[in-house]
A tleap script that builds the chain and sets N, CA, C and O, in Angstrom:
source leaprc.protein.ff14SB
mol = sequence {
  NMET ALA ASN THR PRO LYS SER GLY GLU SER
  SER ASN ILE ASP MET THR ARG LEU ILE TYR
  GLU MET SER LYS LEU THR SER PRO SER PHE
  SER SER LEU SER LEU PRO THR SER PHE ASN
  ILE SER SER LEU PHE PRO ILE PRO MET ASP
  ARG THR ASN TYR LEU SER TRP LYS SER GLN
  PHE GLU ASP VAL LEU GLU MET HIE GLY LEU
  ALA GLU VAL ILE LYS LYS THR THR ASP PRO
  PRO LYS VAL GLN ASP LEU ALA ARG ASP LYS
  LEU VAL ARG ASP LYS LEU VAL LEU SER TRP
  ILE LYS ALA THR SER SER PRO SER ILE LYS
  THR LEU LEU ILE PRO CYS THR THR ALA HIE
  GLN ALA TRP ASN LEU LEU GLY LYS ARG LEU
  SER PRO LEU ALA SER THR ARG VAL ARG ILE
  CLEU
}
set mol.1.N position { 29.122 -40.512 21.948 }
set mol.1.CA position { 29.337 -39.054 22.359 }
set mol.1.C position { 30.382 -38.282 21.338 }
set mol.1.O position { 30.919 -37.175 21.326 }
set mol.2.N position { 30.387 -39.210 20.661 }
set mol.2.CA position { 31.432 -38.405 19.075 }
set mol.2.C position { 30.660 -37.554 18.678 }
set mol.2.O position { 31.362 -36.780 18.027 }
set mol.3.N position { 29.315 -37.098 18.657 }
set mol.3.CA position { 28.455 -36.215 17.901 }
set mol.3.C position { 28.195 -35.068 19.033 }
set mol.3.O position { 27.506 -34.068 18.832 }
set mol.4.N position { 28.634 -35.273 19.843 }
set mol.4.CA position { 27.899 -34.144 21.193 }
set mol.4.C position { 29.380 -33.233 21.021 }
set mol.4.O position { 30.502 -33.714 20.861 }
set mol.5.N position { 28.985 -31.672 21.112 }
set mol.5.CA position { 30.099 -30.604 21.027 }
set mol.5.C position { 30.981 -30.710 22.438 }
set mol.5.O position { 30.543 -31.071 23.530 }
set mol.6.N position { 32.016 -30.398 22.196 }
set mol.6.CA position { 32.777 -30.443 23.418 }
set mol.6.C position { 32.812 -28.625 23.976 }
set mol.6.O position { 32.694 -27.691 23.183 }
set mol.7.N position { 33.023 -28.440 25.680 }
set mol.7.CA position { 32.471 -27.446 26.153 }
set mol.7.C position { 33.239 -26.192 25.128 }
set mol.7.O position { 34.366 -26.364 24.665 }
set mol.8.N position { 32.587 -25.184 24.924 }
set mol.8.CA position { 33.194 -24.001 24.241 }
set mol.8.C position { 32.858 -24.021 22.728 }
set mol.8.O position { 32.917 -22.945 22.133 }
set mol.9.N position { 32.517 -25.118 22.062 }
set mol.9.CA position { 32.332 -25.358 20.794 }
set mol.9.C position { 30.619 -25.494 20.757 }
set mol.9.O position { 29.926 -25.964 21.659 }
set mol.10.N position { 30.191 -24.996 19.572 }
set mol.10.CA position { 29.108 -24.916 19.264 }
set mol.10.C position { 28.511 -25.932 17.888 }
set mol.10.O position { 29.226 -26.261 16.942 }
set mol.11.N position { 27.483 -26.203 18.003 }
set mol.11.CA position { 27.152 -27.592 16.761 }
set mol.11.C position { 26.594 -26.697 15.801 }
set mol.11.O position { 25.891 -25.737 16.118 }
set mol.12.N position { 26.870 -26.972 14.738 }
set mol.12.CA position { 26.341 -26.096 13.634 }
set mol.12.C position { 25.098 -26.973 13.112 }
set mol.12.O position { 24.070 -26.355 12.835 }
set mol.13.N position { 25.115 -28.089 12.989 }
set mol.13.CA position { 24.121 -29.005 12.951 }
set mol.13.C position { 22.595 -28.439 13.924 }
set mol.13.O position { 21.555 -28.242 13.295 }
set mol.14.N position { 22.631 -28.244 15.333 }
set mol.14.CA position { 21.715 -27.932 16.062 }
set mol.14.C position { 21.272 -26.429 15.682 }
set mol.14.O position { 20.100 -26.075 15.558 }
set mol.15.N position { 22.317 -25.668 15.531 }
set mol.15.CA position { 21.642 -24.118 14.936 }
set mol.15.C position { 21.251 -24.348 14.168 }
set mol.15.O position { 20.041 -24.120 14.205 }
set mol.16.N position { 21.721 -24.922 12.904 }
set mol.16.CA position { 20.828 -24.907 11.639 }
set mol.16.C position { 19.597 -25.605 11.679 }
set mol.16.O position { 18.737 -25.284 10.859 }
set mol.17.N position { 19.355 -26.562 12.544 }
set mol.17.CA position { 18.042 -27.045 12.835 }
set mol.17.C position { 16.884 -26.133 13.538 }
set mol.17.O position { 15.709 -25.949 13.219 }
set mol.18.N position { 17.644 -25.648 14.582 }
set mol.18.CA position { 16.977 -24.311 15.171 }
set mol.18.C position { 16.409 -23.223 14.298 }
set mol.18.O position { 15.216 -22.936 14.401 }
set mol.19.N position { 17.380 -22.458 13.246 }
set mol.19.CA position { 16.976 -21.846 12.358 }
set mol.19.C position { 15.790 -22.184 11.393 }
set mol.19.O position { 15.063 -21.466 10.707 }
set mol.20.N position { 15.845 -23.276 11.551 }
set mol.20.CA position { 14.933 -24.016 10.351 }
set mol.20.C position { 13.466 -23.982 10.950 }
set mol.20.O position { 12.443 -23.534 10.433 }
set mol.21.N position { 13.647 -24.572 12.169 }
set mol.21.CA position { 12.318 -24.508 13.244 }
set mol.21.C position { 11.613 -23.181 13.228 }
set mol.21.O position { 10.417 -22.950 13.050 }
set mol.22.N position { 12.640 -22.339 13.458 }
set mol.22.CA position { 11.962 -20.970 13.808 }
set mol.22.C position { 11.361 -20.298 12.542 }
set mol.22.O position { 10.399 -19.530 12.551 }
set mol.23.N position { 12.187 -20.765 11.264 }
set mol.23.CA position { 11.751 -20.081 10.170 }
set mol.23.C position { 10.075 -20.564 9.862 }
set mol.23.O position { 9.251 -19.796 9.365 }
set mol.24.N position { 9.835 -21.726 10.192 }
set mol.24.CA position { 8.701 -22.334 9.953 }
set mol.24.C position { 7.383 -21.657 11.003 }
set mol.24.O position { 6.189 -21.851 10.776 }
set mol.25.N position { 7.727 -21.137 11.745 }
set mol.25.CA position { 6.802 -20.646 12.786 }
set mol.25.C position { 6.279 -19.065 12.078 }
set mol.25.O position { 7.014 -18.363 11.385 }
set mol.26.N position { 4.894 -18.744 12.436 }
set mol.26.CA position { 4.388 -17.795 11.729 }
set mol.26.C position { 3.759 -17.120 12.943 }
set mol.26.O position { 3.681 -17.846 13.934 }
set mol.27.N position { 3.246 -15.745 13.079 }
set mol.27.CA position { 3.155 -15.253 14.116 }
set mol.27.C position { 1.435 -14.920 13.476 }
set mol.27.O position { 1.285 -14.449 12.349 }
set mol.28.N position { 0.372 -15.214 14.289 }
set mol.28.CA position { -0.954 -15.167 14.041 }
set mol.28.C position { -1.280 -13.488 13.808 }
set mol.28.O position { -1.960 -13.051 12.880 }
set mol.29.N position { -0.692 -12.741 14.776 }
set mol.29.CA position { -1.153 -11.352 13.838 }
set mol.29.C position { -0.839 -10.830 12.805 }
set mol.29.O position { -1.302 -9.792 12.332 }
set mol.30.N position { 0.272 -11.759 12.219 }
set mol.30.CA position { 0.808 -11.285 10.837 }
set mol.30.C position { 0.297 -12.208 9.521 }
set mol.30.O position { 0.224 -11.848 8.346 }
set mol.31.N position { 0.042 -13.222 9.977 }
set mol.31.CA position { -0.210 -14.421 8.972 }
set mol.31.C position { -1.523 -14.103 8.482 }
set mol.31.O position { -1.803 -14.680 7.431 }
set mol.32.N position { -2.378 -13.367 8.941 }
set mol.32.CA position { -3.997 -13.243 8.633 }
set mol.32.C position { -3.855 -11.596 7.761 }
set mol.32.O position { -4.765 -11.211 7.026 }
set mol.33.N position { -3.046 -11.066 7.910 }
set mol.33.CA position { -2.914 -9.694 7.248 }
set mol.33.C position { -1.572 -9.752 6.284 }
set mol.33.O position { -0.426 -9.538 6.679 }
set mol.34.N position { -1.929 -10.059 5.051 }
set mol.34.CA position { -0.842 -10.071 4.032 }
set mol.34.C position { -0.372 -8.853 3.216 }
set mol.34.O position { 0.170 -9.089 2.137 }
set mol.35.N position { -0.535 -7.449 3.654 }
set mol.35.CA position { 0.111 -6.495 3.324 }
set mol.35.C position { 1.326 -6.525 3.108 }
set mol.35.O position { 2.081 -7.276 3.726 }
set mol.36.N position { 1.722 -5.684 2.165 }
set mol.36.CA position { 3.383 -5.424 2.024 }
set mol.36.C position { 3.442 -4.259 2.988 }
set mol.36.O position { 2.803 -3.211 3.085 }
set mol.37.N position { 4.678 -4.948 3.834 }
set mol.37.CA position { 4.896 -4.050 4.853 }
set mol.37.C position { 6.405 -3.118 4.461 }
set mol.37.O position { 6.715 -2.071 5.030 }
set mol.38.N position { 7.150 -3.737 3.448 }
set mol.38.CA position { 8.469 -3.259 3.457 }
set mol.38.C position { 8.711 -2.694 1.906 }
set mol.38.O position { 9.846 -2.400 1.531 }
set mol.39.N position { 7.574 -2.572 1.059 }
set mol.39.CA position { 7.605 -1.999 0.096 }
set mol.39.C position { 7.576 -0.746 -0.006 }
set mol.39.O position { 6.584 -0.199 0.475 }
set mol.40.N position { 8.790 0.253 -0.750 }
set mol.40.CA position { 8.823 1.408 -1.003 }
set mol.40.C position { 8.135 1.860 -2.378 }
set mol.40.O position { 8.574 1.692 -3.516 }
set mol.41.N position { 7.011 2.442 -2.002 }
set mol.41.CA position { 6.450 2.701 -3.329 }
set mol.41.C position { 6.957 3.781 -4.221 }
set mol.41.O position { 6.753 3.860 -5.433 }
set mol.42.N position { 7.813 4.810 -3.297 }
set mol.42.CA position { 8.367 5.956 -4.206 }
set mol.42.C position { 9.434 5.465 -4.814 }
set mol.42.O position { 10.057 6.260 -5.517 }
set mol.43.N position { 9.886 4.187 -4.727 }
set mol.43.CA position { 10.837 3.729 -5.750 }
set mol.43.C position { 10.420 3.564 -7.307 }
set mol.43.O position { 11.136 3.766 -8.288 }
set mol.44.N position { 9.229 3.191 -7.273 }
set mol.44.CA position { 8.347 3.207 -8.542 }
set mol.44.C position { 7.993 4.316 -9.247 }
set mol.44.O position { 7.860 4.399 -10.468 }
set mol.45.N position { 7.842 5.180 -8.410 }
set mol.45.CA position { 7.253 6.720 -9.060 }
set mol.45.C position { 8.487 7.871 -8.862 }
set mol.45.O position { 8.349 8.969 -8.323 }
set mol.46.N position { 9.324 7.496 -9.255 }
set mol.46.CA position { 10.509 8.571 -8.931 }
set mol.46.C position { 10.205 10.361 -9.437 }
set mol.46.O position { 11.038 11.205 -9.107 }
set mol.47.N position { 9.148 10.705 -10.116 }
set mol.47.CA position { 8.757 11.703 -10.361 }
set mol.47.C position { 7.149 12.090 -9.810 }
set mol.47.O position { 6.193 11.785 -10.523 }
set mol.48.N position { 6.982 12.655 -8.730 }
set mol.48.CA position { 6.097 12.631 -8.154 }
set mol.48.C position { 4.549 13.021 -8.919 }
set mol.48.O position { 4.664 13.736 -9.914 }
set mol.49.N position { 3.481 12.712 -8.632 }
set mol.49.CA position { 2.269 12.904 -9.263 }
set mol.49.C position { 1.732 14.304 -9.265 }
set mol.49.O position { 1.316 14.741 -8.192 }
set mol.50.N position { 1.691 15.014 -10.263 }
set mol.50.CA position { 1.227 16.401 -10.343 }
set mol.50.C position { 0.200 16.331 -11.565 }
set mol.50.O position { -0.079 15.262 -12.109 }
set mol.51.N position { -0.337 17.561 -11.948 }
set mol.51.CA position { -1.378 18.263 -13.189 }
set mol.51.C position { -0.816 17.696 -14.389 }
set mol.51.O position { -1.589 17.515 -15.330 }
set mol.52.N position { 0.426 17.379 -14.519 }
set mol.52.CA position { 0.866 17.102 -15.966 }
set mol.52.C position { 1.091 15.629 -16.061 }
set mol.52.O position { 1.327 15.184 -17.185 }
set mol.53.N position { 1.056 14.845 -15.097 }
set mol.53.CA position { 1.555 13.533 -15.317 }
set mol.53.C position { 0.434 12.373 -14.346 }
set mol.53.O position { 0.740 11.323 -13.782 }
set mol.54.N position { -0.802 13.006 -14.435 }
set mol.54.CA position { -1.848 12.625 -13.766 }
set mol.54.C position { -2.077 11.047 -14.426 }
set mol.54.O position { -1.627 10.039 -13.880 }
set mol.55.N position { -2.775 11.036 -15.561 }
set mol.55.CA position { -2.845 9.783 -16.601 }
set mol.55.C position { -2.130 8.751 -16.098 }
set mol.55.O position { -2.510 7.834 -15.371 }
set mol.56.N position { -0.620 9.076 -16.733 }
set mol.56.CA position { 0.573 8.465 -16.346 }
set mol.56.C position { 0.510 7.638 -15.144 }
set mol.56.O position { 0.329 6.421 -15.116 }
set mol.57.N position { 0.682 8.437 -14.139 }
set mol.57.CA position { 0.537 8.059 -12.590 }
set mol.57.C position { -0.518 6.905 -12.556 }
set mol.57.O position { -0.430 5.711 -12.271 }
set mol.58.N position { -1.433 7.618 -12.907 }
set mol.58.CA position { -2.905 6.645 -12.454 }
set mol.58.C position { -2.788 5.190 -13.248 }
set mol.58.O position { -3.036 4.221 -12.531 }
set mol.59.N position { -2.456 4.912 -14.582 }
set mol.59.CA position { -2.484 3.747 -14.927 }
set mol.59.C position { -1.175 2.945 -14.342 }
set mol.59.O position { -1.297 1.729 -14.196 }
set mol.60.N position { -0.133 3.467 -14.056 }
set mol.60.CA position { 0.619 3.041 -13.386 }
set mol.60.C position { 0.254 2.478 -11.596 }
set mol.60.O position { 0.422 1.359 -11.110 }
set mol.61.N position { -0.121 3.359 -11.143 }
set mol.61.CA position { -0.710 3.120 -10.076 }
set mol.61.C position { -1.571 1.892 -9.605 }
set mol.61.O position { -1.391 1.127 -8.657 }
set mol.62.N position { -2.708 1.945 -10.697 }
set mol.62.CA position { -3.473 0.974 -11.036 }
set mol.62.C position { -2.963 -0.304 -10.921 }
set mol.62.O position { -3.452 -1.264 -10.326 }
set mol.63.N position { -1.851 -0.221 -11.597 }
set mol.63.CA position { -1.076 -1.560 -12.150 }
set mol.63.C position { -0.093 -2.097 -10.435 }
set mol.63.O position { 0.263 -3.208 -10.043 }
set mol.64.N position { 0.019 -1.032 -9.961 }
set mol.64.CA position { 0.566 -1.586 -8.458 }
set mol.64.C position { -0.183 -2.107 -7.707 }
set mol.64.O position { 0.208 -2.958 -6.909 }
set mol.65.N position { -1.528 -1.687 -7.795 }
set mol.65.CA position { -2.512 -2.189 -6.706 }
set mol.65.C position { -2.901 -3.622 -7.113 }
set mol.65.O position { -3.024 -4.607 -6.385 }
set mol.66.N position { -3.091 -3.494 -8.653 }
set mol.66.CA position { -3.411 -4.968 -9.003 }
set mol.66.C position { -2.456 -6.182 -8.313 }
set mol.66.O position { -2.797 -7.305 -7.940 }
set mol.67.N position { -1.379 -5.651 -8.292 }
set mol.67.CA position { -0.354 -6.500 -8.048 }
set mol.67.C position { -0.176 -7.076 -6.662 }
set mol.67.O position { 0.316 -8.170 -6.388 }
set mol.68.N position { -0.671 -6.135 -5.806 }
set mol.68.CA position { -0.684 -6.354 -4.388 }
set mol.68.C position { -2.146 -6.629 -3.936 }
set mol.68.O position { -2.539 -6.494 -2.777 }
set mol.69.N position { -2.600 -6.871 -4.568 }
set mol.69.CA position { -4.203 -7.343 -4.398 }
set mol.69.C position { -5.037 -6.098 -3.818 }
set mol.69.O position { -6.026 -6.339 -3.126 }
set mol.70.N position { -4.706 -4.937 -4.051 }
set mol.70.CA position { -5.499 -4.050 -3.540 }
set mol.70.C position { -6.550 -3.114 -4.478 }
set mol.70.O position { -7.182 -2.156 -4.035 }
set mol.71.N position { -6.585 -3.479 -5.520 }
set mol.71.CA position { -7.268 -2.588 -6.584 }
set mol.71.C position { -9.004 -2.202 -6.073 }
set mol.71.O position { -9.630 -1.172 -6.324 }
set mol.72.N position { -9.425 -3.310 -5.365 }
set mol.72.CA position { -10.860 -3.138 -5.228 }
set mol.72.C position { -10.893 -1.845 -3.957 }
set mol.72.O position { -11.961 -1.272 -3.737 }
set mol.73.N position { -9.731 -1.503 -3.240 }
set mol.73.CA position { -10.020 -0.417 -2.351 }
set mol.73.C position { -10.253 1.113 -3.312 }
set mol.73.O position { -10.922 2.022 -2.820 }
set mol.74.N position { -9.808 1.213 -4.299 }
set mol.74.CA position { -10.341 1.989 -4.837 }
set mol.74.C position { -11.295 2.669 -5.944 }
set mol.74.O position { -11.623 3.837 -6.153 }
set mol.75.N position { -11.709 0.998 -6.787 }
set mol.75.CA position { -12.635 0.896 -7.471 }
set mol.75.C position { -13.984 0.597 -6.840 }
set mol.75.O position { -14.781 -0.164 -7.389 }
set mol.76.N position { -14.215 1.149 -5.783 }
set mol.76.CA position { -15.769 0.953 -5.357 }
set mol.76.C position { -16.585 1.717 -5.859 }
set mol.76.O position { -16.312 2.894 -6.095 }
set mol.77.N position { -17.665 1.207 -6.095 }
set mol.77.CA position { -18.758 1.954 -6.767 }
set mol.77.C position { -19.841 2.697 -5.905 }
set mol.77.O position { -20.661 3.472 -6.397 }
set mol.78.N position { -19.767 2.398 -4.625 }
set mol.78.CA position { -20.475 3.128 -3.736 }
set mol.78.C position { -19.438 4.253 -2.702 }
set mol.78.O position { -18.253 4.335 -3.028 }
set mol.79.N position { -19.724 4.735 -1.995 }
set mol.79.CA position { -19.090 5.907 -0.998 }
set mol.79.C position { -18.580 4.602 0.016 }
set mol.79.O position { -19.240 3.576 0.178 }
set mol.80.N position { -17.591 4.818 0.491 }
set mol.80.CA position { -17.098 3.951 1.679 }
set mol.80.C position { -17.854 3.953 2.811 }
set mol.80.O position { -18.311 5.063 3.086 }
set mol.81.N position { -18.156 2.998 3.614 }
set mol.81.CA position { -18.716 3.150 4.725 }
set mol.81.C position { -17.708 4.023 5.902 }
set mol.81.O position { -16.478 3.993 5.881 }
set mol.82.N position { -18.498 4.749 6.855 }
set mol.82.CA position { -17.683 5.432 8.104 }
set mol.82.C position { -16.391 4.707 8.474 }
set mol.82.O position { -16.278 3.492 8.312 }
set mol.83.N position { -15.594 5.336 8.886 }
set mol.83.CA position { -14.444 4.516 9.299 }
set mol.83.C position { -14.550 3.500 10.540 }
set mol.83.O position { -13.855 2.486 10.604 }
set mol.84.N position { -15.585 3.908 11.622 }
set mol.84.CA position { -15.536 2.946 12.463 }
set mol.84.C position { -16.485 2.104 12.493 }
set mol.84.O position { -16.794 1.497 13.518 }
set mol.85.N position { -17.297 1.910 10.920 }
set mol.85.CA position { -17.979 0.602 10.810 }
set mol.85.C position { -17.118 -0.303 9.990 }
set mol.85.O position { -17.476 -1.472 9.842 }
set mol.86.N position { -15.814 0.213 9.346 }
set mol.86.CA position { -14.875 -0.444 8.689 }
set mol.86.C position { -14.171 -1.468 9.544 }
set mol.86.O position { -13.714 -1.272 10.670 }
set mol.87.N position { -14.145 -2.900 8.657 }
set mol.87.CA position { -13.298 -3.796 9.653 }
set mol.87.C position { -11.838 -3.586 9.744 }
set mol.87.O position { -11.196 -3.080 8.824 }
set mol.88.N position { -11.319 -3.979 10.858 }
set mol.88.CA position { -9.766 -3.610 10.963 }
set mol.88.C position { -9.031 -3.930 9.647 }
set mol.88.O position { -8.092 -3.147 9.501 }
set mol.89.N position { -9.120 -4.649 8.830 }
set mol.89.CA position { -8.161 -5.517 7.832 }
set mol.89.C position { -8.744 -4.281 6.563 }
set mol.89.O position { -8.018 -3.615 5.824 }
set mol.90.N position { -10.020 -4.269 6.619 }
set mol.90.CA position { -10.036 -3.289 5.526 }
set mol.90.C position { -9.768 -1.574 5.632 }
set mol.90.O position { -9.492 -0.830 4.690 }
set mol.91.N position { -9.922 -1.240 6.919 }
set mol.91.CA position { -9.430 -0.052 7.226 }
set mol.91.C position { -7.740 -0.046 7.231 }
set mol.91.O position { -7.128 1.006 7.049 }
set mol.92.N position { -7.177 -1.101 7.418 }
set mol.92.CA position { -5.432 -0.859 7.419 }
set mol.92.C position { -5.260 -0.779 6.001 }
set mol.92.O position { -4.483 0.118 5.675 }
set mol.93.N position { -5.887 -1.633 4.783 }
set mol.93.CA position { -5.839 -1.384 3.732 }
set mol.93.C position { -6.123 -0.237 2.796 }
set mol.93.O position { -5.501 0.089 1.785 }
set mol.94.N position { -7.292 0.361 3.393 }
set mol.94.CA position { -7.526 1.578 2.975 }
set mol.94.C position { -6.567 2.855 3.227 }
set mol.94.O position { -6.402 3.838 2.505 }
set mol.95.N position { -6.023 2.558 4.392 }
set mol.95.CA position { -5.065 3.484 4.915 }
set mol.95.C position { -3.449 3.401 4.162 }
set mol.95.O position { -2.744 4.380 3.915 }
set mol.96.N position { -3.166 2.212 3.935 }
set mol.96.CA position { -2.095 1.768 3.246 }
set mol.96.C position { -2.487 2.438 1.797 }
set mol.96.O position { -1.794 3.425 1.555 }
set mol.97.N position { -3.241 2.183 1.003 }
set mol.97.CA position { -3.491 2.713 -0.192 }
set mol.97.C position { -3.625 4.532 -0.262 }
set mol.97.O position { -3.250 5.210 -1.219 }
set mol.98.N position { -4.218 5.034 0.938 }
set mol.98.CA position { -4.362 6.406 0.870 }
set mol.98.C position { -2.833 6.912 1.299 }
set mol.98.O position { -2.593 8.086 1.019 }
set mol.99.N position { -1.870 6.221 1.891 }
set mol.99.CA position { -0.642 6.475 2.192 }
set mol.99.C position { 0.123 6.533 0.917 }
set mol.99.O position { 0.791 7.493 0.535 }
set mol.100.N position { -0.028 5.533 0.372 }
set mol.100.CA position { 0.415 5.239 -0.927 }
set mol.100.C position { 0.328 6.496 -2.092 }
set mol.100.O position { 1.140 6.991 -2.873 }
set mol.101.N position { -1.028 6.717 -1.785 }
set mol.101.CA position { -1.517 8.184 -3.196 }
set mol.101.C position { -0.556 9.215 -2.548 }
set mol.101.O position { 0.191 9.877 -3.268 }
set mol.102.N position { -0.561 9.341 -1.387 }
set mol.102.CA position { -0.147 10.787 -0.772 }
set mol.102.C position { 1.683 10.829 -0.929 }
set mol.102.O position { 2.371 11.849 -0.975 }
set mol.103.N position { 2.107 9.558 -0.983 }
set mol.103.CA position { 3.784 9.131 -0.945 }
set mol.103.C position { 3.846 9.698 -2.548 }
set mol.103.O position { 4.479 10.748 -2.659 }
set mol.104.N position { 3.433 9.297 -3.458 }
set mol.104.CA position { 3.614 9.390 -4.717 }
set mol.104.C position { 3.028 10.831 -5.451 }
set mol.104.O position { 3.083 11.011 -6.667 }
set mol.105.N position { 2.488 11.765 -4.533 }
set mol.105.CA position { 1.889 12.968 -5.045 }
set mol.105.C position { 2.827 14.396 -4.569 }
set mol.105.O position { 3.255 14.617 -3.436 }
set mol.106.N position { 2.963 15.092 -5.547 }
set mol.106.CA position { 3.808 16.277 -5.438 }
set mol.106.C position { 3.199 17.181 -4.250 }
set mol.106.O position { 2.006 17.029 -3.986 }
set mol.107.N position { 3.928 18.073 -3.556 }
set mol.107.CA position { 3.442 18.803 -2.506 }
set mol.107.C position { 1.972 19.631 -2.849 }
set mol.107.O position { 1.136 19.899 -1.986 }
set mol.108.N position { 1.866 19.934 -4.142 }
set mol.108.CA position { 0.887 20.784 -4.359 }
set mol.108.C position { -0.667 19.776 -4.334 }
set mol.108.O position { -1.806 20.211 -4.164 }
set mol.109.N position { -0.269 18.406 -4.551 }
set mol.109.CA position { -1.569 17.642 -4.644 }
set mol.109.C position { -1.816 17.168 -3.472 }
set mol.109.O position { -2.887 16.650 -3.155 }
set mol.110.N position { -0.427 17.371 -2.425 }
set mol.110.CA position { -1.000 16.532 -1.210 }
set mol.110.C position { -1.827 17.384 -0.475 }
set mol.110.O position { -2.651 16.981 0.345 }
set mol.111.N position { -1.545 18.985 -0.855 }
set mol.111.CA position { -2.519 19.886 -0.188 }
set mol.111.C position { -3.761 19.679 -0.668 }
set mol.111.O position { -4.516 19.859 0.287 }
set mol.112.N position { -4.379 19.401 -1.620 }
set mol.112.CA position { -5.754 18.799 -2.083 }
set mol.112.C position { -6.533 17.582 -1.105 }
set mol.112.O position { -7.649 17.462 -0.600 }
set mol.113.N position { -5.245 16.750 -1.153 }
set mol.113.CA position { -5.632 15.540 -0.509 }
set mol.113.C position { -6.137 15.588 0.993 }
set mol.113.O position { -6.810 14.699 1.514 }
set mol.114.N position { -5.687 16.837 1.659 }
set mol.114.CA position { -5.828 17.074 3.395 }
set mol.114.C position { -7.049 16.373 3.860 }
set mol.114.O position { -7.179 15.645 4.845 }
set mol.115.N position { -8.071 16.790 2.813 }
set mol.115.CA position { -9.387 16.457 3.907 }
set mol.115.C position { -9.949 15.232 3.773 }
set mol.115.O position { -10.985 14.977 4.388 }
set mol.116.N position { -9.237 14.130 2.798 }
set mol.116.CA position { -9.638 13.013 2.382 }
set mol.116.C position { -8.996 12.085 3.657 }
set mol.116.O position { -7.929 12.205 4.260 }
set mol.117.N position { -9.801 11.377 3.765 }
set mol.117.CA position { -9.884 10.137 5.105 }
set mol.117.C position { -9.703 9.006 4.395 }
set mol.117.O position { -8.854 8.262 4.886 }
set mol.118.N position { -10.202 8.635 3.429 }
set mol.118.CA position { -9.937 7.280 2.858 }
set mol.118.C position { -9.333 7.337 1.445 }
set mol.118.O position { -9.359 8.378 0.789 }
set mol.119.N position { -8.748 6.110 0.957 }
set mol.119.CA position { -8.292 6.016 -0.209 }
set mol.119.C position { -9.399 6.392 -1.120 }
set mol.119.O position { -9.036 7.116 -2.047 }
set mol.120.N position { -10.722 6.070 -1.091 }
set mol.120.CA position { -11.781 6.112 -2.150 }
set mol.120.C position { -11.874 7.489 -2.472 }
set mol.120.O position { -11.928 7.856 -3.646 }
set mol.121.N position { -11.904 8.532 -1.211 }
set mol.121.CA position { -12.122 9.732 -1.602 }
set mol.121.C position { -10.920 10.604 -2.163 }
set mol.121.O position { -11.003 11.686 -2.743 }
set mol.122.N position { -9.911 9.955 -1.886 }
set mol.122.CA position { -8.690 10.673 -2.475 }
set mol.122.C position { -8.809 10.363 -3.996 }
set mol.122.O position { -8.800 11.337 -4.749 }
set mol.123.N position { -8.928 9.008 -4.582 }
set mol.123.CA position { -8.853 8.571 -5.903 }
set mol.123.C position { -9.943 9.246 -6.344 }
set mol.123.O position { -9.706 9.652 -7.481 }
set mol.124.N position { -11.529 9.700 -5.808 }
set mol.124.CA position { -12.034 10.430 -6.540 }
set mol.124.C position { -11.810 11.907 -6.635 }
set mol.124.O position { -11.971 12.544 -7.676 }
set mol.125.N position { -11.557 12.245 -5.875 }
set mol.125.CA position { -10.958 13.975 -5.674 }
set mol.125.C position { -9.806 14.225 -6.891 }
set mol.125.O position { -9.768 15.240 -7.587 }
set mol.126.N position { -8.948 13.169 -6.986 }
set mol.126.CA position { -8.248 13.239 -7.876 }
set mol.126.C position { -8.506 12.963 -9.502 }
set mol.126.O position { -7.871 13.553 -10.377 }
set mol.127.N position { -9.420 12.085 -9.731 }
set mol.127.CA position { -9.992 11.829 -10.911 }
set mol.127.C position { -11.111 13.113 -11.446 }
set mol.127.O position { -11.542 13.129 -12.599 }
set mol.128.N position { -11.460 14.084 -10.480 }
set mol.128.CA position { -12.280 14.989 -10.795 }
set mol.128.C position { -11.389 16.131 -11.145 }
set mol.128.O position { -11.534 16.737 -12.207 }
set mol.129.N position { -10.568 16.403 -10.367 }
set mol.129.CA position { -9.610 17.678 -10.484 }
set mol.129.C position { -8.518 17.738 -11.606 }
set mol.129.O position { -8.177 18.752 -12.216 }
set mol.130.N position { -7.932 16.207 -11.800 }
set mol.130.CA position { -7.162 16.295 -12.354 }
set mol.130.C position { -7.037 15.435 -13.871 }
set mol.130.O position { -6.091 15.410 -14.658 }
set mol.131.N position { -8.009 14.937 -13.924 }
set mol.131.CA position { -8.549 13.971 -15.407 }
set mol.131.C position { -8.693 15.179 -16.262 }
set mol.131.O position { -9.293 16.218 -15.988 }
set mol.132.N position { -7.964 14.831 -17.476 }
set mol.132.CA position { -8.284 15.530 -18.681 }
set mol.132.C position { -9.835 16.270 -18.796 }
set mol.132.O position { -10.190 17.448 -18.756 }
set mol.133.N position { -10.305 15.443 -18.901 }
set mol.133.CA position { -12.116 15.600 -18.780 }
set mol.133.C position { -12.308 16.502 -17.762 }
set mol.133.O position { -13.145 17.321 -18.140 }
set mol.134.N position { -11.867 16.772 -16.476 }
set mol.134.CA position { -11.918 17.779 -15.722 }
set mol.134.C position { -12.169 19.359 -16.341 }
set mol.134.O position { -13.110 20.147 -16.243 }
set mol.135.N position { -10.904 19.411 -16.994 }
set mol.135.CA position { -10.697 20.801 -17.509 }
set mol.135.C position { -11.507 21.043 -18.613 }
set mol.135.O position { -11.591 22.218 -18.968 }
set mol.136.N position { -12.319 19.934 -19.436 }
set mol.136.CA position { -13.123 20.217 -20.462 }
set mol.136.C position { -14.418 20.699 -19.625 }
set mol.136.O position { -14.821 21.855 -19.760 }
set mol.137.N position { -15.012 19.859 -18.822 }
set mol.137.CA position { -16.004 20.368 -18.170 }
set mol.137.C position { -16.104 21.815 -17.896 }
set mol.137.O position { -17.024 22.507 -18.332 }
set mol.138.N position { -15.095 22.275 -17.130 }
set mol.138.CA position { -15.202 23.694 -16.790 }
set mol.138.C position { -15.139 24.376 -17.838 }
set mol.138.O position { -15.845 25.383 -17.800 }
set mol.139.N position { -14.544 24.214 -18.800 }
set mol.139.CA position { -14.904 25.045 -20.205 }
set mol.139.C position { -15.950 24.983 -20.799 }
set mol.139.O position { -16.313 25.950 -21.469 }
set mol.140.N position { -16.670 23.903 -20.721 }
set mol.140.CA position { -17.924 23.966 -21.190 }
set mol.140.C position { -18.995 24.774 -20.406 }
set mol.140.O position { -19.908 25.332 -21.014 }
set mol.141.N position { -18.885 24.831 -19.102 }
set mol.141.CA position { -19.977 25.574 -18.012 }
set mol.141.C position { -19.411 27.070 -18.205 }
set mol.141.O position { -19.915 28.006 -17.585 }
savepdb mol mol.pdb
quit
């Protein structure tokens, strides 16, 4: 009975064991979805993306996506399926990347992105409108 805490005392051993056991538990709804939830992407992009820094932003943004395993969201070669056809996980991943694109964009670029409903659409629109080759095409026409 020497190991039993007296009335009013707490047992550090029992509390440590309880914390350890609780830390091993995982919620089934979160274990299947390994998306970054507490990642502040704006901290990596102190200057919002605009027409003058698009290529630099694009390069860094691709690195961040690869780091989080989300590069395939923007590197699709075909048009994305309609929203109702997307699986829940794919929809969440797509919306996360779309929100990151918008969060790192300047206000004038955010205005361009209003009609975009998927990250793929936003990525293609930015490439067409802001790529240095886009202004060359306009001059040729």
